[in-house]
N, C-alpha and C positions, 0 to 999 in steps of 0.2 A: 373751792368751788369747781365742779367740773365744766370745761368747756365743752361746746357743742360736738368736736369730734370725739373726746373721749364717752361723751354720753351715749352717741349714736353707735360706738363700738361696744359698750357696756350693755346697750340694748340687743344689738345683734348677737353678742355673747350669749346673754340670758336665753334668747330665742333658742339658739343652736343646743343648747344643756337642756333645756325643756324637752326639745325634740329627741335629743340623743336619750334623754329618760325615759319618754315614751316608748322608743323602740327597745330598749333593753328590757324596760318592766313587761313589755307585751310579747317580747320574744320567746318566752317558755309556754306560752298558749299556744296549743294546738287544738284547732277547730276538730280535726279527726279523732283526736284521743279524747275519748269519754270513759270514764270509770262507772260502769252499771253492773250493779250485784247481778249476779245468774240469777239469783231466786226472785229478783224484780221482772226480768225478762221472761221468766218462766210462768210468773202469775199473768203477765200480758198475753202469754200464749195460751192459758189455760182460759183467759176471757174471750180468746177469738175463736179458739176451735176446742172440740172434746178431746182430752186424754183418756176419757175412761175405759177405753177397750185395750190400754197399754197398761204396762206395771212399770213402777220406778225402778231402776237400778242403782247398784251401789258401786263402790270402786273395785270389788272384786269383778263384778259383771263387766266394768268399764275396761279393764284389763284384759277379761276373757275374749271379748268381742274385738278389741282394737288393738291389743298389746300395748296400749299406752302406759307408761311408769308414771308412778303418782308423784314423782319428784318433777315432772312436766307440769302437772296440773295443780292451778291455784284454786280451781273452784270448777264445779260442772252439774250438770243436771241430766239424765239419761232416763229414757223411756224406752222401751223395747215391748213388742207383740207378745199377748200371753201365749200364744201358739208357735210351735215351729214352723208351721205351714203359713204363717203369716209374716210378712217382711216390715212391717211397720217399725221405725226406729226414729227416733228423736235424740239427738247427742248436742247438748250445748255447752262447750268448754271453755274457759279461760286459763290459758297457758300463764305460766309464770313469767316468761320472757318473749316478746313478740318475735324472735328469730326463731322459736320453736314450733311456731304455727305449721311451717310447711311440712315438717316431719310428722306432725300429728295428722296433716291431712293426708300425708302417703299412707301411713297406717290405716287411716279409713277409707282410703282408695282401695287398698287390700282387701278390705272387708267387702267393701262394694263388687269387687271382681269374685270374690269366694260367694257372695248370695247369688250373683247372676249365674255363676256354674250350677249352683244347687237347684236354683228356681226355674231355668230356662224352659226345660221340657216338662218339669213337674208341675209348675203352678204358672201358667202364663200371665195371669191377671198380677199375681204377686212381682213377677219378672218385670212388667211392665212399670210397677210403680218404683222398681230399684232403678230401671232406665231413666227414670224421670227424677230420679233423686236431687236435693240440693246439698251442695258441699260448697262452703264459702267461709272467708275469713275475712275480719275487719279487726285491725290492730291484733289484739291479744285474744279476740275473741273467735271460735270456731263454731259453724253451725253444720249439721248435718240432719238431713231429715229425708225420708223415706215414709210418704204419706200421700192419700188423695188429697190432703190439706197442706201440701209441701208449700205451696206459693202463699197462702195466707199467712203460714207461720214465718216463711222468709221475709214477708212484707211487716211482721210483728217485728223480728229480728233487726231489720234495716232500720224502721223508726225509732226503737229502741236506743240503738248507737249513733242516731244521727244527731 
């Protein structure tokens, strides 16, 4: 039979083991990392704003505009203006590894600068949209928007990944 001292020690050890088990079990969970499909975020964006005046792009278009290698990209959606005189763009990219996000953002920044040079004196309204662009990353996800609806799209992106 267990005496009182051994019983207390056993209870204390049990509590410690349960707490350690909980800490180890929950340590892999990260509230910030949420695996959301790009197509799900795209659908949410389409529900919030109209993308009818834009055309969907493919990997060749993504490479041409941003010089992003397909080896860096796990999934993406790209919409661009139907005309060269418009600046509207929407790129939602999931990189394969979170540490690639900064280099992809840098390539997008180069595109932004090129668009500013192109539109500055030629299309002031479009230049203004480029100036107000949204470029942000959340873990492996990158959002780039040039649009009058940039704030609404950014809100959808933030909500989808929160």
